TIFINU-355851 format. One record per residue (C-alpha): residue number from 1; residue in three letters; x, z, y. Coordinates in Angstrom, 3 decimals, padded with zeros to 6 digits, always signed. Each point is the difference from the previous one (the first is absolute). Layout:
N
   k   r     east       up    north
 NUM ALA        X        Z        Y
...
This chain:
105
   k   r     east       up    north
   1 MET +000.000 +000.000 +000.000
   2 ALA +001.418 -000.990 +003.386
   3 ASP +000.349 +002.477 +002.807
   4 GLN -002.816 -000.343 +002.491
   5 PRO +000.786 +000.276 +003.697
   6 GLN -001.260 +003.145 +001.665
   7 GLN -003.005 -000.513 +002.215
   8 GLN +000.359 +001.389 +003.478
   9 GLN -003.051 +001.432 +001.728
  10 VAL -000.776 -001.395 +003.429
  11 GLN -002.193 +001.737 +002.528
  12 VAL -002.356 -002.280 +001.898
  13 ARG -001.169 +000.896 +003.492
  14 VAL -003.165 -001.783 +001.099
  15 ASP -000.187 -000.812 +003.708
  16 GLU -003.576 -000.799 +001.045
  17 SER +000.662 +000.110 +003.746
  18 LYS -000.396 -003.793 +000.433
  19 MET -002.732 -000.468 -002.575
  20 HIS -003.401 -001.401 +000.814
  21 THR -003.023 +000.024 -002.269
  22 SER -002.491 -002.812 -000.366
  23 TYR -002.878 -000.816 -002.336
  24 ALA -000.125 -003.183 -002.070
  25 ASN -002.772 -001.246 -002.251
  26 THR +001.846 -003.106 -001.166
  27 ILE +003.474 -001.342 -000.600
  28 ARG +001.534 -003.468 -000.002
  29 THR +003.125 -000.527 -002.084
  30 ASN +002.624 -002.714 +000.460
  31 THR +003.121 -000.319 -002.101
  32 ALA +003.404 -001.608 +000.274
  33 MET +002.972 -000.031 -002.327
  34 ASP +001.494 +003.155 +001.544
  35 GLU -002.995 +001.878 +001.418
  36 VAL -003.671 +000.870 -000.006
  37 VAL -001.949 -000.006 +003.271
  38 LEU -003.077 +002.244 +000.155
  39 ASP -002.433 -000.423 +002.901
  40 PHE -002.410 +002.943 +000.252
  41 GLY -003.111 -000.402 +002.081
  42 LEU -003.742 +000.040 +000.414
  43 ASN -002.513 -002.471 -001.351
  44 LEU -002.906 -000.026 +002.435
  45 PRO -003.114 -002.163 -000.155
  46 VAL -000.413 -002.551 +002.767
  47 GLN -003.486 -001.137 +000.926
  48 GLY -000.406 -003.728 -000.500
  49 GLY -002.298 -002.238 +001.982
  50 ALA -003.453 -001.056 -001.182
  51 ASN +001.362 -002.772 -002.241
  52 GLN +003.300 +001.654 -000.930
  53 PRO +000.648 +002.232 -002.986
  54 PRO +001.205 +003.549 +000.669
  55 THR +003.788 +000.337 -000.016
  56 MET +002.541 +002.775 -000.186
  57 ALA +002.856 +000.482 +002.453
  58 PHE +003.250 +001.564 -001.228
  59 TYR +001.717 +002.003 +002.739
  60 VAL +003.594 +000.835 -000.979
  61 GLY +000.972 +003.489 +001.121
  62 SER +003.332 +000.524 -001.761
  63 ARG +002.551 -002.060 -001.869
  64 VAL +002.358 +001.493 -002.576
  65 VAL +002.856 -002.047 -001.477
  66 LEU +001.553 +001.219 -003.264
  67 ASN +002.714 -001.227 -002.305
  68 TRP -001.128 -000.481 -003.609
  69 ALA +001.414 +003.340 -001.183
  70 GLY -001.896 +001.802 +002.764
  71 ALA -003.151 -001.946 -000.893
  72 LYS +000.305 +001.085 -003.637
  73 ARG +000.459 +003.641 +001.034
  74 LEU -003.061 -000.312 +002.280
  75 ALA -002.056 -001.480 -002.859
  76 ALA +001.013 +002.877 -002.299
  77 SER -000.779 +002.599 +002.669
  78 LEU -003.423 -001.530 +000.750
  79 ASN -000.785 -000.233 -003.714
  80 GLN +000.818 +003.699 -000.405
  81 ALA -002.141 +000.947 +003.041
  82 VAL -002.992 -002.090 -001.148
  83 SER +000.231 +001.397 -003.542
  84 ALA +000.021 +003.572 +001.323
  85 TYR -002.985 -000.757 +002.264
  86 GLU -001.981 -001.543 -002.869
  87 GLU +000.784 +002.946 -002.289
  88 ARG -001.475 +002.322 +002.603
  89 PHE -002.929 -002.057 +001.360
  90 GLY -000.693 -002.731 -002.567
  91 GLU +000.789 -003.677 -000.233
  92 ILE +000.054 -002.074 +003.167
  93 ASN -002.338 -002.956 -000.506
  94 LEU +001.187 -003.071 +001.899
  95 ASP -002.961 -002.182 -001.035
  96 GLN -002.674 +001.672 +002.099
  97 PRO -000.298 +000.682 +003.726
  98 ARG +000.857 +003.562 +000.848
  99 THR -000.956 +002.286 +002.812
 100 GLN +002.674 +001.408 +002.219
 101 GLN +000.080 +003.525 -001.389
 102 ARG +002.957 +002.176 -000.767
 103 PRO -000.079 +002.561 -002.799
 104 GLN -000.104 +003.615 +001.041
 105 GLY +002.798 +002.194 -001.193
């Protein structure tokens, strides 16, 4: 058995002094060879004219660019968060419209 290198613990300090918070109900994803671009924003209905079908407008509020390793870590983190939520509150059904309610607790 080969010697394994010792792992060194690193303390992480989180600085939220320049953070801003925004709400998004949709995301648009674009990819390139070296990165993933995530546009977070709001889908809002737009009233059409008498002879026009209703449309949705996508207002981009934030853009996050990740390398592929960061994207994979994000996917794993989101998967873990969604699994924990569903264990506590039940499965999230994506096939039916939902009301904008947050669980209490």
